[in-house]
Steps between C-alpha positions, in 0.01 A plus 500: 500500500361183652187473713304213646138452412311233694814296555632533143796709395400752235741717305365852467554664164452870472655834568720373783678250275523743208656767720790263567555413135800603295366484143718481190406856408697642795812289444809555289511152346695468179874505442471795262307701759773440758768590245325828414481595868864413568623666179309828516375527858645692790586369844372597841689351795344437841657321798365155407401531132623647177221599264555529125221711354375584152176665390249285316190555290284252693331766713602336830808389691641152441744306718778264402747336735853369456601327822861382508619182668700731728168563676479133601368164393178445306278515808648832615487649148134401462418653838670825396300501174171449689584790729593723206174419320299584811680832553447585132127415524462747783672778304412434135205738493733787602774427246507653150487289183841339499677168493685436826756224539591439864849368576513392866827538687623200702403652838130511411428154647537619859310826461146550630224541245452864604852575373415355159185713489716798594722431197195526273396821680847645437470402136166678474642813667800498267277464194299805611820707510631380164347641183408196294508527122161471335435352161849359460725243656742575779 
């Protein structure tokens, strides 16, 4: 957040900037982590996204993204990733401890942000209906 103070531009650091962060702890980052999710996870399909999900022992949900070039060029793919991160941030406190890899479908570029949020809501509803294994991998 930026504010002006007596004619000078000052960058505010605090809770507002931290709330928008996407720290490493909530990301699926390494190749092996992605492989584990794809190998032993299960899939949940929504109109604009396919989620591949696997329980983790981190104690919180983590998000990974695999955005194909079918979605568009680099600018469009990056925009889709930003929108996915924001939708995940809004929902992460409601999701159980699992690794989630989001696979956007090509039509996601034209969809409103509310539809992407709805995909995460559908995921959360589906996870409530499914009995997740505890203490072992999917």
